[in-house]
Structure formats: structure tokens, C-alpha cells
C-alpha positions, -999 to +999 in steps of 0.1 A: -116+402-390-125+436-409-117+433-444-114+461-466-133+465-498-104+451-519-101+421-499-140+410-499-138+409-537-114+384-538-124+346-548-095+325-547-094+294-567-068+264-553-062+239-576-047+209-558-058+217-523-039+190-505-014+192-477+002+229-490-033+240-510-054+233-478-035+256-458-034+283-485-073+280-485-077+282-456-054+315-448-071+329-484-105+328-465-099+351-441-098+379-474-130+365-490-143+336-504-123+302-515-126+270-533-102+242-535-102+213-561-094+176-555-093+145-575-121+124-560-154+133-543-150+119-512-118+140-503-140+171-505-154+166-475-120+175-453-125+209-471-160+210-463-156+202-426-133+231-425-157+257-441-141+258-474-161+250-513-145+222-531-150+208-566-135+180-583-112+179-614-133+152-632-114+128-651-120+131-690-136+105-711-123+092-747-093+099-768-098+130-780-092+157-751-061+177-745-062+171-708-073+143-688-093+163-668-125+175-679-142+209-675-170+199-655-200+228-647-189+232-611-154+237-621-166+264-647-187+279-622-159+285-601-135+298-628-160+325-638-156+340-607-122+334-598-101+367-591-069+347-574-055+313-591-031+292-573-014+264-586-007+235-566-004+208-589+030+202-608+038+182-640+046+147-645+081+142-631+090+119-660+101+132-696+084+141-722+067+174-706+030+169-698+013+193-671-023+181-674-036+210-650-021+233-673-035+218-705-068+222-689-064+259-685-049+266-716-075+245-736-101+274-735-127+252-720-127+276-688-132+312-686-120+334-659-131+366-668-128+384-634-091+368-628-066+394-615-039+373-605-019+335-609+000+320-581+023+288-590+038+267-566+073+257-578+102+242-559+138+256-554+151+218-566+153+240-601+183+257-588+202+221-589+235+216-572+256+249-562+280+231-539+266+244-508+267+281-522+241+304-516+216+311-544+186+336-548+164+346-574+190+353-599+211+321-599+213+299-625+187+270-626+211+237-634+196+209-619+201+177-636+172+159-621+145+152-645+116+162-623+133+196-616+139+205-651+100+198-659+094+219-630+115+245-647+094+239-679+060+244-662+072+276-647+077+289-683+041+273-696+024+287-668+039+321-672+032+322-710-005+314-700-009+343-673+008+366-701-020+354-727-044+362-698-029+392-691-027+392-653+006+385-629+020+353-617+044+348-589+061+319-595+069+306-556+100+285-551+094+266-521+120+243-499+110+211-486+076+216-467+069+201-429+039+207-408+014+194-386+010+159-396+043+158-421+073+163-397+103+149-386+084+148-348+057+122-364+089+103-378+106+100-346+076+089-330+070+063-354+106+049-355+106+059-393+138+082-389+174+080-401+205+099-397+224+101-426+261+118-427+272+134-457+299+164-450+286+197-457+252+186-468+226+212-459+188+219-467+161+244-465+130+239-452+094+257-450+068+255-427+034+253-444+017+278-424+046+304-434+041+288-471+002+294-467+008+332-455+034+341-483+016+331-509-017+349-494+006+380-492+018+375-528-019+371-538-031+404-521-003+423-535-008+406-570+031+401-567+046+392-602+079+373-604+097+345-590+103+340-550+121+319-529+101+306-502+118+290-476+132+294-440+161+315-427+185+285-419+197+260-440+206+228-421+221+196-418+196+168-419+210+152-389+206+181-367+167+182-376+165+145-366+180+148-336+162+181-325+130+162-330+138+128-313+150+153-284+117+169-282+097+134-284+119+122-253+133+097-280+169+078-285+179+091-318+191+065-343+226+059-350+244+075-375+251+062-408+275+071-437+258+083-468+279+064-491+275+032-472+237+038-470+211+019-491+184+042-503+162+044-530+170+061-564+146+090-553+158+097-519+197+094-530+191+120-557+179+145-532+212+144-515+230+150-549+223+185-548+235+209-524+227+245-519+216+275-491+188+293-505+182+331-496+144+343-488+153+382-486+138+390-517+103+372-504+109+391-472+111+425-491+087+420-518+058+410-494+069+432-465+068+394-448+085+377-417+086+339-414+070+328-385+093+299-384+128+313-395+143+277-386+134+243-380+136+247-342+107+272-341+086+250-364+092+221-347+087+237-310+051+246-322+045+211-337+054+196-306+035+219-278-003+204-286+013+171-290+031+172-256+001+187-241-023+158-256+003+131-240-002+146-207-040+147-209 
């Protein structure tokens, strides 16, 4: 790929290069150098096998650190040349509010003299329950879930930090993430799927490849503001399960009434909020089209290589 001069200067630091962050790092590598962070040395091999640099967020020692992470020399070196910072690590889910990664970057222990932009990965969960109605970036954030309220606070403190650094920040609110290795087809093949019927319940989703492309588009444009990063098609969860089973040639499990189902508190909480999330602003602001506008295109793309392997 031929890169223009502005793009060759990008050095992207992806903090929390897990399922989503790894894909963001791979996409960002098309436009410059990249480093991803992990929590332990052994997990850096996955990044290096993909041709990416990696460094570890080292646990701090003693009781006098503001953050459980310590700024080791490799992280300091990456920060010194980072032009784009993508934060994929969230705050603690429980109150009181605690965001160790923010505390580390806010401690003045790390210097980012070349920084031009920050991207913070958040969640559409902050909107809360809108009784199945459409929400956009201007909609009220009214979630009653503690984890979502903590995430909304995290958006605010990261925005304050970017303001202190005098760089733009994009708050990217993500819907349910799926992709190769984490999807309804894998659940169908493993016999782990359930069909729970709650009338009128819908969810949005986002394929991890679209998430990565949108994030890097925002980085290249240095977008400032909130964007919903989600597919076009909020859909009932049972439709997704049945479609995945159809692709895999498996019989879908019997439907269970949600009210009668035995669920963990966490699983039940996801069904307590119902909304349809609009992605129009992300398309306009980023000049962007989603490659997987619904779960059907996304699952089709995942199933095709799996079906080819099965035939070998």
C-alpha cells in the first residue's frame, strides 16, 4: 500500500490489545507503526506473530502508587513517539469509580510529546433502556447498570485528560462485538447456544473488523466527539441464534420464555435494556460504510472459511 506523508508519521499505541484492540492494531499498521499493550509477557507472542510491537503494562509494587500499573521503560519509549492513542481498557465495573489505566496516564509518569489524537472505546450500554426506541449520540444516557454508569464516568475523565493534553478525543460507543473466534456460529457448533424469547427485545451488534476500520478512520481524521459504532440492523437475539445454526447445519435449541429462564444476574441485566442504536453520524463523520451492516453478512463471512475447512 502506498501511504501519503501524513499517514507515514502515525505511531499508534493501542492500550489493551485484546480481541478488539488486536484488530485495531492490525488495521492501524496499514498507516504507520503500531504497538499494543498486554498484561503479561507470554501474551505478547500473539502480537509479535502478527508483526506487531508489544509491551506489557507492568504491575506496580508497593502501596504508594496511584495506579496498579507502573510506567516501565518500554511503555515510556512507546509513549514518547505515539501520535495516536487508543484506549481499549475499561474502568472497574463496580463502584466506586476506578480506572487504573486512566490513573497511570494522568500521573505525569508518561510523556506523550507527539500525541495528536485519543480514541476511547466505550459502550452503547451507557444509553440504558429506551423501550426499544431509536437512540443517537444526543440521546439521554440513563442506564441503571452500575457498570454502564462507571463507563460513562470513564468517558468524562478521559475527555478531561485529552483536553489537558490539548488533543481531540473520539468516544466510540460500541454495540455487542463479534467476529472470528467469538460468534454465534462457534456457540452453535459447541452446543452452547440458548434461545430466550423476550417480546420486542432487540440488540445491535458490530463485527470486530468494522469496529477496527471505524476506529482507524476516526484516528486518521482525528475525529473529535462521540460516535456510535454499530451495525445498521438491531435484531432479536433469537434470530441471530437461528441463523447461525442454519449456517452450521445444526438444529436450533428450543425456545425458552425469558421470564422462565434461569440466568445469572449479569445475563439478565443485558435484557433489562432495550434500544435501537443509530449509526448515521459515524457514517457521515468518517465517510464510512459498514462492511457488515447486519449479523447476516457478518456471520456469512465467518462461516465461509469454516465451511471450506470442513470440506478439506
